[in-house]
Phi, psi and omega in degrees: 000146182287158176286154177240132180278115176257101182264119181301338179278349180271161180286151179303143178095341178275111185244116178253136174296131175275169177298357178293342177292335185295315177304318181298319180293316185291328178293319179294329180266002181056044179239026188296341181295341178297328179296335177282345181253332182230152175288157185300322187299312178299328176292321177301312178303319177300317181302314180294319179300308183296315183292319179299320179294309182301310183301312179290323178296323178295315180294322179296321178297319178294321181300312183294319182288327184266344182067027179240161181282063181285352178231130184212159191304320186288354173290334179299304177299328175298317180296321177301316178298317182300323187249359177247321175230060186295340183264003176279149181305317181297343180270356182288154177309314184301307184298321186291306182296311177294321183299313182293319180299322177295315183296320177297315181295316182291321178299313184288319177301325180289323175300312181297321182300325184251015176065033184251005188287347174246008183277151175298162182289160180300332178293341177265316185264352187085173182266109181264171176304311180297323179295323177298315182294321178295316179298312181297317182292320181299314181293320180296313178297322182297313182297316182295315182290326177297325177289314181296324184265005179054053185218049182291127178213092187314316179303339178297334176297326175289323180297316183293327180286329176300324179278313184293339176272000174085012180290320172229123184224343183295131181308320181296319180293329179291325173296320181297322177301315181293324176297317177302317180297317181298317181294319178295321180296319177296323176297318179298317180301314181293313183289319179292320178290325176297326179281357180088012179275136177283062185277132182288153173284333175225297178214149177290139186302319181286346177266351185293331180265357186263000000 
């Protein structure tokens, strides 16, 4: 299991991978000679840079080939959680997949509630009173349900607003969004475990009851 940096100045529950993850990753890739040339922390930063680039680039490539919104803004913060605080509960596969699913459902449900599911996006029509109410309701419902279902994943708040603001509304595309989340989660499992991180396949044992 990787070492965890416990900084007294940080809030409880914030767990950052230390550069100790670097030797495990480099050993698996047979690149340990790099440790003799560079300090661990810049290599750790490079780990974050490369993984963030690759994961989003892969999804963007799929989006271009399929002509679907396989890449959307809230995947960015999800990727940051996966590779910067992978051992925190919100970064677990369970919280990620359920959190975005909640955001999608609440966003679309709010559109339907205010008759906006066939309306142009707010970027075209401007922000009207029904749009304000749909956006507010979607975020409120998303936050409440994530608490009730014990599946807090902050980037899902962006997902629900993307939908309630009318940027992505087609039901098929909403399914594509959740598939993209699942694919990104699968990449996080593979990459973090390759790096020697004790990343869960679903949820961390101590977080399952929390």
